[in-house]
Every structure is written in C-alpha cells, then in structure tokens.
C-alpha angles and dihedrals in degrees: 000000000000093000090049091048095054095073089046089052090052092049091049092052092048092049092051094244112201091238092064097040090058098243102122089162089080090065112089127212090257090055091054092045091051091051091049093047093049094047094049102040098028097053120004101045095037092052090046092053091046095052093042089054090047093055102034106022136067124269091244092060091045093053090048090052090050093053093045095050095096090052092051090046090054092050094049 
C-alpha cells in the first residue's frame, strides 16, 4: 500500500493539492469523511478479513476472497 501510495503522493503534489499547500479550509466535511471511510474500510477491515481467513479459513475461501476483492472495493 505504501508503494502504491507514492505515485499518488507525487501526483497530488504536482496538482497543488490543498493538503500540501496548507489550506485545509478547502477540504469539506464530505472530503474528510470520504478519506476516513476509505482508510477504514479500504485497508484496515479488508486486511483484517484477509488475514483472519488465511489463519482460520480454508484456502478455497481465501482464493475466492482474493478474486472478489475488486468487486467489494467497487461496492464500498
């Protein structure tokens, strides 16, 4: 996730994103809520489910979860 975030960081800096220019006032409450939602459901919970399935579940369920990850990401 860190390696994937580095190009996004570069693009944000080049596009003069408000976060890097210091003007946090340009971010609305819905922007902050979207960032919070994405960080919780897009990373923390999905990794928790993946590693729980890896330790407790069967390999068939784990491979199904891996292939269905893009679908769940689109839904969330």
